[in-house]
N, C-alpha and C positions, 0 to 999 in steps of 0.2 A: 504494500500500500504506500502510495506517495504521500509526502508530508502536506498537511493543510496549513496554510498561512493566512492569518487575518490581518488585512491592511486597513489602517484607520482612514476613514473618509472625514468624519467629524470627530474631533478628539474626545475620547471617553463616552461617545454616544452612538457611533455607527461604524461598523466594520464590514468589509467585503471579504468573504472567505474564498480563497483560491486553491485549486489543486492543479499542479503543473501549468500554472498561468491561466487556467480557465475558472471563471466565477462559478461556484457551486452553491453558495449560501450567503446569508447576511446575519449579522448580529446587531440588535438594536436595543438601546436603553429605553425602558418604559418609565412612565411617571411614578409608579408605585415603588420604584427602587429596584426592580428586577431587570432581567434581560431576556429578550426573545431571540431564539435561534431559528431562522427560517431556512428550510431546505426541502427540496422535492415536494412542494405544496404542503409541507408540515410546519406547524408553528409550535415550538417547545419553549415554555417559560422556565427560566432558571433564576435562582436567587442571586447568583453572582457570576462574573465572567470566569472565575476560577473553576466553577462547576462545569461550564461548557468546555473550558480548556482541558480539563482532565478527562471528561467523557469522550471527546472526539479527538484528543491529542492534537490540538491546534496550537501553532506557534504564533504569537502576536508580534507583528513587526512594528518597530517604532517609526516615528515620523522621519522621513528621509532628511538628512542634513542638506542635501542638494536642493530639495524643495524650499527649505528655509533660505538658502542662498539666493534662489531664484526670485524671492520676493523683492530683492533689490535690483530691479530691472528698470531701465529707462528705454522705452521703445525697443525692447528685446535685447538690449546690451547690458552687461553686468555693471553695477555701480557700487562704490564703497560709501559707507556711512548712510545717513538718512537722506532722503530725496525730497527736494522742494523745487518749485519753479521749473518744471520740465519744459524744455523747448527742443524742437528738432530743427537744426540748421539745414534747410533744404539745399542750399547752394553747395555746401561742403559735405552734405549727407552725414552729419554728426549729431548724435543726441547730447544735449547739454543740460546740466542741472546745477543747483546750488545745494549746500549742505545745511543751510538754515534758512528760515523764511525771509529774512531781511538781508542776507549776505549778498555782496557784490562780486565775490569770487566764484567764477564759473568753472565747472569741471566737465570733461568730456567722458561720457560713459563708454566702456569697452576697453579692449586691449589695443595698444598703439606701439609702433616702432617710431622713435624720434631720433633724428640725426643731429647730434650736438658735438662740437669739436671733432669733426670728421669721423665719428663713429656712431653706429646705431645702438640705441638703448631700448630695452623693453619696459613698458610702463602700463599699469592698470589705472585708468581714470586720471590722466594728467590734467593739469589746469588748462583752460582754454587758451590762455596767453602763450603757452608753450607751442601749441598747435599753430597758432597764428604766426609766431616768430621763426619756427624751424621747419625744415622738410619732414614729412611724416608719411607713414603708411597706416591705414586703419580707417575706421574702427573695425576690430575683429570681435566676434561674439564669444569665441573660446580662445584659450591660451594656445591650443594646438594649431589653430588657424594662423595665429600670429607667428608661432615658431616655424611653420612651413614657409611663410613669407621671409622670415629672418634667414633661414637656411638658403634661400634662393638669392639673397642679396650678395 
């Protein structure tokens, strides 16, 4: 028998149970404090998640750290810090943001290669002023895309 994995959809309230990547059941928290395990048109009420876990040998997956990182996206590009005042520079095709509501320092979301002092450097979310002053390649959505371009330079 292959392993059953419960992936959280809503933290501590709703999980999808998968077997070999295929959805086979759900687990839902109910108002009276119990949990309902729904599979094959059957609804079973249990007092706790531990009961379901032990009965069906289900492994509960945590929230992916990658998905938390993906929350900091500006127009699909990774950003560092909090995001305020999102703008997309259409002419240069660069997503720009600030790190506080009233800040005048603008940052470019994504990975960049910037040429300073006759050499290329790799940067994540450089200030907009750097992109304005120096030759660059980017933005890249992933570090691997940036490294491919860096290796071809």
